[in-house]
N, C-alpha and C positions, 0 to 999 in steps of 0.2 A: 567678413564673408569672402570666400575664395572665388577667384575668377573661374568661369566655367571652363576656359581653355587657357592654361598657362602658355606663355610665348616660348616656342622652342628656341634653344640657343645654338646647338649644333648637333649633328647626328652622331650617335655612337654606334659602332658596328655591332651587329648581332653576333652572338656566340655561334661559331660554326657547328653544324649538327654533328660533325665527326668528333667534336670535343665533349659532347654531352654524354653522361654516363648511359650505357645501353639500357639499363632498367628504367630510367627516368623518362618514360614516354607515356602519353595517355594510352588507355586501353586499346589494344590492336583490334578489338572487336567493334570499335566505333570510329567513324571518320574524324580526323583532326583537321583543324583549320587555324590559320593565323588570326590572332586577336590583336587589334591595334588600339591606339589611343581613342579614336573616334567611337569604337564600339563600347569601350569602357565608359566614356562620358555619357553615351546614349543609355546604356543599361543602368549605371549607378545613379546618374542624375546630378542636379545642381549641388554644389558643395564638394564635389570630388576634385582632388588635385594630385597630379603626378609630380612628385618631388624630384625623382630621378628614375631613369636617365632622361637627358634632354634630347628628345627625338621629335621628328615631325609627326603630325597627327595621323599620317597614313602608314607609319613604320610599325611593323609587328613587334609586340612586346612579349606575347605568350603564344603558345600553340596548344590547342585542345578545345575544350568546351567550357562555356561560361554563360550562365543564364540567371535572370531574376524574374520570378513569376508571381503575380498577385493571385492567390488562390481564392480568397474571399475578403470582404471588408475587414481590415485589421490583421490579416494573415498573409505573409509573403514568404516565398521560398527562394533561396539563393544556392545554386549548385555550381561547383567548380571541379574540373579535372584538367589541369594545365601543367605545362612545363614552361618555366620562365626562360626567356631567351637573353635576358640581361639581369644584372643586379638591379633591383627595383624597389623604390620606396614610394608609398602612396599615403595620402591623408584625406580624411573625409569628415566634414562637419555634420554631426548628428544632432538634430534639433527636436525630433519627436520623442515623446515618452514611449518607451517600449521595453520588451524583454527579448533578449537575443539568446536563442538556443543554438549552440555550435557543436557539431560533431565532426572532428577532424579524423579522416581515415588514414591520411598519409601526408607528410610534409613537416617542415621545421621552420616555417616563416615566423618571424617575431611579430607579435601583435600586442599593441598597447591601446587601451581605452582610457582617455584622460591621462592619469598618471598610474593607472593600474595595468601592470603587465599580466597577460593571460597565459596560463600554462597549457599551451596547445601544441607542444612539440611531440608529434606522433612518430617521428622517425620516418625513414624511407625504405622502400624495397620490401622484400619478404619479411623483414624483421619489424616492420611498422606495427605500432600498438595504438589502435584507435583511442581517442580521448574526447570527452565531452565537457562543455562548460555552459552554465547559464549565467547571464549578466543582466542586471537591472539598470536601465537608463532613465533617470527621472529629471534630468536637467540637460541643457545643451552641452555638448562636449565633443572631443575629437577622437577619431579612430585612426591609428597609424599602423602601417604594416610594412615590413621589410623582408624581402626574399632574395635569395642568391640565384645567380644564373645557373641553369641546369637543374634546379630543384623541381621536384614533382609535387604538386599540391592537389589533394582530393579532399573536398570538404562540403558539408551541407550546413546551411545557416537558416534557421526559421526566425522570423521577426513577428512578435505578437504585440499588437497595440491595444490600448484600452477598449476600443470598439469590439475587438474579438473577445476579450475577457467578459465584457458586459453581455454579449450575445450568448456566450457559453455559460453564463451564470457563475463565473469563478471570481474569487476575490484576488485583488492585487496586493493585499496587505503584506504577504511574505516578501514582497519585492519593493518595499517603500524606500529602502536605503539606496541612495544613488551609488552606482558602480559596485554594488555588492556582487560577489562572484561565488558561484557554487559549482564545484567540479563534480563530474559524475563519470563512472566507468560504464560505457554502453555495453549492453548484453549482445550476444551473437545475433539475436533477432534484430536489434536496432542497427547493427552494422550491415546486415543483409538489406534492411529497408533503405538505409542511406545509399547503398550501391544501386538499388532500383530507382531511387529518386534522381541520382546523377545521370543514369543512362536508362530511361524507360524505353520499353520496346513496344512498337506497334501502334500506339494511340496518338492522336493529335487533337488540338482544339479543346472544347469543353470536356470531352471524355477523359483526355489525358489529365487535365486539371483536377477532375473529380478523383481520378485514380491517385494522383499525387497528394491530394488533400487527405484521402483516407490513410495513406502511408504516413503523412506528416503528423496526423493526429496520434498515431501510435508512438512516434518519437516524442511528441509533446507530453503524452501521458507518462512515459518512462522517465523523462527528464524532470518533470515537475512534481511527480507523485511524492518523492521524499520531502519536498519543500511544503507541499499542500497538506500532506497527511502526517508527516513526521515518521513515515515508515520507509525504509530503504527497500528497493526492489530485491528480489531473491537473487543471490549471486549465481553466475552461470555455472552449470554443472559440467559443461563440456570442456575438455582440454583444448589448448590452442591448436594442436595438430588436427583434432576433429573438426574444429571450426574452419580451418584451412581446407580440409577435405570437402566439407560442404560447399565452400566457396568454389572449389574446382568443379564440383558437380553442377552448381548453378551455371557456370560458364559453359559447360558441356550442353546443358539443357537449353540455354539461351541461343547457342550457336546453330541449332537445328541438326547437329550431327547425331543426336540421340533419338530423333523422331521415330525411327523404325527399329530401335533396340528394345529388347525385353529387359527385365530387371537383372537377370543374370549377366547379360552382356554389359549393361551399365555398370554393375558392380565390378566386373573384370576390368573395364576401362579405367575406373577410378582406383582399383587395387584395394578393394575392401569387401568384407563379407556383406552380402545383400541385406540381411536382417539388421546388422549394425548400421549400415548406411541409411536405411529407411528410418530407423529410430533417431539417428543424429540429425537427419534432414528435417524431420518433423519437429524436433526440439528447436531448431534454429528458425525454420520458416513457417511453422504452425500449419503445415499442410503436407500431404503426401507428395512423393516425388512425381507421381503421374498426374495428380491434380495440378501441380505447378507446371508440368510439361504441357498439359492440356490447355491451361490458361495462356501460356506463352505461344502456343501454336495458333490459338484464336486471335491473339494480338497480332501475330505475323499475317494472318489472313485478313484482318481488318486493315492493316497497313497496305497490303497488296490491293485490296478493293479501292481504297481511297487514293493511293498514289500511283498504282500501276494500271488501274483500269481493268483488272482481271474480271472474268465472269464469276458468278456465284458458284458455279460448278467447280471452277479452278480454285476458288477460295476454300471450298469444302475440302478439296484434296490437300491443300496446304495445311488445313487444320486437322487433317487425319480422319475425315468423315467420308464414308462411301455413300451415305444417304444425304441428299441436299435438305430434306425435311428435318432430319436430326441435327444437321449443322445449323439450320436456321433457328431451331429451338434453342440450341446451346448458345448461339450468337446473341439472340434476343435476351436470354437469361443473363448473359455476361455484360452486354452493352446497353440493353434497353431499347433496341430497335432491330428491324429486319436487315439482313445483309444488303438487300437491294437499295436500302436507304442510306447506306454507309457514306456514300460519296457526298451527300448533301447535308448529313446531320452530324458526322463526327468532326 
C-alpha cells in the first residue's frame, strides 16, 4: 500500500509560461487555477502516489480544472482540462472492482493499467482526434500515468461499480476478464457531451449532478452498447470539418455573444449556410440551435440568481424573457423549482 503523502526530496522549478506552447492552455472561456499535490491527494484519495517530480505539497503541478464527482451509488465522474507544468509520473492502487469508460478529447499522456498499455493518444491542438476506451478491472492493480511538461490534457472518465450495474439491471458478464480493453470511436454527440461535462454552465449542487448524470448516461450507453448488444453504433455521418464548425458554434452560444442574434447573423458569424448549420447542429447535439441557446441562457440566469444575488426580474432579462411569469414557467420546467427558491435549493 502506498503512503498517502510521499516525502518531497527537492523542489523542481516549474516550466516558465513563456516556454509553453501557446495552444496548450485550458479553455479561455473558463477560469484556470493552479493544481497542487494537496488537491490531487484530496481528490483522488488513498493509494495515490506522485512518482515525479519531487516537489512540496504546496507546489503547483498543473494549471486548469480537475474534479472527481460521485453522481450516485456506484457511479462517479472524473473530468480533466489541464496543462502540465512539469514532466509528471503518477501511480494509483485500484482495489475496487469496476468498469472504466474513458473519453480522451486531447492529450498524449501514456497510461498503463497493470501491464496493459491503453491506446489513449488523442493528439493535441486543432488536429486532436478524440478516442475512447472501456477497461474492466476485476482484481487489485495499479494505474500509471506519464505526461510531459506543457502538454494539454482534456479527458472524461466514468467509473461504474457493481452497485450501479445492479441498480441499472445490467449484467457485468461481458466484463469478467480482468484488464480486458475495448476501444471505441466516440460520435460527435459523445464528444459534445464530454465537453459539457468538463465545463458545465450555470448549475451547482444537486441540479448540476443531475445534469451531469443525464449526460454521463448517454456516454455510458454509447460506450457499452456494442459490448452489451453486439451491435456497433452507427458511424458518424458528419465530416470532421462539420463537427469542428458545430464546436465553434457551441462556443459562440455558450459565450453569450449570440444571445441577441437571429439565425442569419449566427450563420454569418460561423461562416455557413443557415439551413446546413441547423441540420449539422441537430445531428451533433440532438436539439435545435435556439433550444440549446435557450437552455444555456436559463443556466446563466440560474447561476446569477444563486451566486450574484440578482432579482428574478434581472434573471428573466438574462434568460431573454420580457415576462417574469413566462420566465418562471420555463425555469420551473427546466430546473424543477421557482426562480425565487433558486438560492436555497440549487
